[in-house]
Every structure is written in C-alpha cells, then in structure tokens.
N, C-alpha and C positions, 0 to 999 in steps of 0.2 A: 427523419434521420434522428437516431438516438445519439445525443451528444456525449453520453458516458463512454461510448465506444471510441471517442476521439480524445479522451482525456489523456494527458501525458504523465500526470503525477497524481498520487493519492496521499491523503493525510496519514499520520501515524495511527490514528483511531480506525480509519478505513482499512489500513494494512493489517492491523491487529485482528479486526473482524474477519477479514478474508482468510487469514491464517488460523483463525480459531484460537488465538491467544489473547492474553490481557495486554493492556496498553504498556504496562511496565515491562512485560516480557518483550514486546516489540522494541522498546527502547534499548533493552539489554542486548537483543540480537543485533541492533544497529551499533551499539557500543563495541561489541565483540567482533564486528565485521562480518557476521553471518548474513546480514542484509545491508546492502549499499543504499545510502540515502543522499539526498542533496539538500542544501540549505538555501532558501530564498528569503532574504531579509532575516527575520528572527525565527521563521518557521522552517520545519524540516519535513521533507516529502520523500516518498519512495516512487520511483518511476514505474510506469506500466511495464516496460521491458524487464525490469528486475522482478516484478511480480509474476510475469509470464514465465520467466525462467524458473522461479521457485515453485510455482504452482503447476507448470506444464500446460497451461491453457489460459485463455482470456479471463481475467478476473471479472467477477460480477460487478454490476454497477452498485453504487450505494443504495439506490432504490430497491434493488434486488436483495440487498442485505437486510434492509429494514422495511419490510412490506407494510 
C-alpha cells in the first residue's frame, strides 16, 4: 500500500512543485485566494482535494516529484 495515496495534505513546497511554480508564487496564489490552504499550528498546507480540483487528477507523490 502506497501511503502517499492516502495523504490528506501537502506542504507548500510540494504544492509548488506539483504546479510547476516557485514557492513564493505558491504563497502568492494562497494569499490571493486562487489556492485554498489550511493552517495546522504554524504550518500551512494544501489539501489533496484542492490539488485534485486544480490539477484535474491525483497529484504525484513527493517521491515521484523528486526521484
């Protein structure tokens, strides 16, 4: 069983990599409301559902992003 398929949230760095943008651009997209994020403690995450809606498919796992 691949645990990445069961992840509910992704870091901003992972989100940026999946979207093919830089980290600062990802934060700007969150700031402008183009991407919805959640805060857990002091950290910010993007949900799998949000990424699936943006990308139109299951996002790749971090291992697939950085072989």
